[in-house]
N, C-alpha and C positions, 0 to 999 in steps of 0.2 A: 804428818806434817800434810799430806794428800786429802788426808782427814779435814781436819784442821781447814784448807782450804776451800773445800767444800761448804763446809757448813760454813764459814765467812763471807761465802755467796750466796747464800740463802738456799743452797740445797741440803736437804734434809736426807740423810742417810738413813736406809732401813736397818734394822737390826740384823742381824748375821742369822742366820736360819738355822735354829736348834734342831743339829740331827736327831731324829728320833732312833733310840736304843731299840733294838730288836731287842729282845727278852731270850737271853739263852732257855734251849728248851729243856721243859721239864721232863729228866733222862728216865725218872722213874716210873715216867706216866709215856713212856713212849716204845714202842715194838721196833725191832728191827727182823723183818721178816724178809729171811734168803730162799730168793728161789734160785735155780741154775740163771735165768735169764739175769739175774743180779739182785738189790737189796730195794725193798720197800720199806718205807717208814710210815708206821700208824700211829698217830696219836690215840689214845687212852681216852675214855670219857668218864671218870670214876665220879663226877657231879651227876651224870646220866644213870649211871648203871654200876654203882660201887659194888655190888656180891659179883655180878659178871666178870667187871674189870679184874676185881681180887682173883676169883677162878683163872679167867684166864692166864694170868701173872704168876699164878702159883703153877699151873701146867709148863708154863716156858720153861720157870726157875729148873723144873724137874726134867725138862729135855721133853716131854710128854709128845710136841709136837714133830719133832725131828724125824723127816723120813716118813712121816705121814703124806697119803695121796690126796688129791684134789678129786674125789671120787665123783662129782659131778659137778658138771659144767655148762651151763647154758646159754647160747650166745645171746647177746642182748639183756639178759637176764643176770648171770651173779655165776662164780665159782665156789664152791662148797667145799670144803676139808674139815681135818680135824678127829679125823675118824680111823684108828689104827689099823682096823679089819680093811678099809676102803668098803665096805659093802654100804655105807648108811646105817647101819644099826649097832654101830661101836660108839662106846664114849671111855670116859677115863674111869677111876675107881671112886672118883670124889663124887659127894653128894651133887644130886641136880640143883641148880639155882632157879629162883620164881624169877618170873617174866616182870620186867624192871620196864614199863610204859616210859614212854616220854612224848613231848610235844615235835621233837626232831623228827626230819623225812628219810626215808628212804632216798640218797642221791647217788650219783654215780661218785664209788669211792667209799662209799659207807660200810662199815663192818658191823654185823646182826650176826646174834647167836641164834643158832639152830636149834630146832628142836621136833619134838611129836605132835600128835594132834593136842596133848596135854600142854596149857602154856606155860606150866612150872618144870618142862623136860630138860630145857636148857643143861648141858653137861661138858661138850668138849668141841662138839661142832661148831664150826660157824660159817659164816659164807662174805663174798665181799662183791660189792653191786657192780656188775659193768655199766649201768644204767640207772634211770630214776625206777623207782616201783613202790608207786601211792600205796599199792595194795597191801603192803606189809605192815605201813603205818600202823603205831600203835598195837599192832597185831606180834610183834619179835621184837626183841631186847636191843637197841642199836648200844654197842659199845666201845667204839672207835671210828676212825675217818683216814682213809690214807692221804697222805701229805705229801709224799714225794714214791716217784716206781709205778704210778697207776698204768703207764704204759708196758710194766712190766707184767702186771698182774692179767691186761690185755691179751698178753701172748699163752696163758695158763694153757693147754691142750683141752680142746673143747670135747662134750663127749655125744652120743648118740641121739640122732635128732628124736625130739618128743621125749624119750626120758632122762635125757643129761648125763646115761651114764658112760663111764671115760673107761676106755679098755686102756693098759699100758699108760697110764694116768703120770702127769708131772707130780713132783712131790714138794713137799717143803724141806729146803734142803736143812734151815736150823730158824726157829722162833726163840726170839732172845728178847728180854727186858735192856733195853740201850743200857742202863745205869750198869747192869752187869758186865758188858762187855768192855771189855780192855782196849 
């Protein structure tokens, strides 16, 4: 009735706004990184780094990352983990993955694959950026992006000035593919 009255008086009604439907998260390409501070959610980028994403998911499903330390944490740069020895020299028994370059940039919350001087030596170690790091662009594989919980990453215990090596480091409680979490 109200609508007819307005139309009869020459006032046109705008169409009701269409509510944009937020797509459901792709749980197969989402990681839950549980820290003592809480849960960090990471969106995986299989379209950017398919081999690296597959490696990270395989290791997460094996429970490889559980209780591994963030052994190298540099203020204003990044937090690095994924080495069960905590020395920066360890990795998994899986084969290394080759460098997967992209046009993406290392920004705050970007997840990259750590490696040695050999660009094709990524294995299990990874890092999360505290701040942009343009010097890494094209030289390290970008495989994910923190979508929630970056304030928790910011709380990871920092290492010694210069080296970034952490004594009594914070650890990954669990790293899980979201599709596997009940």
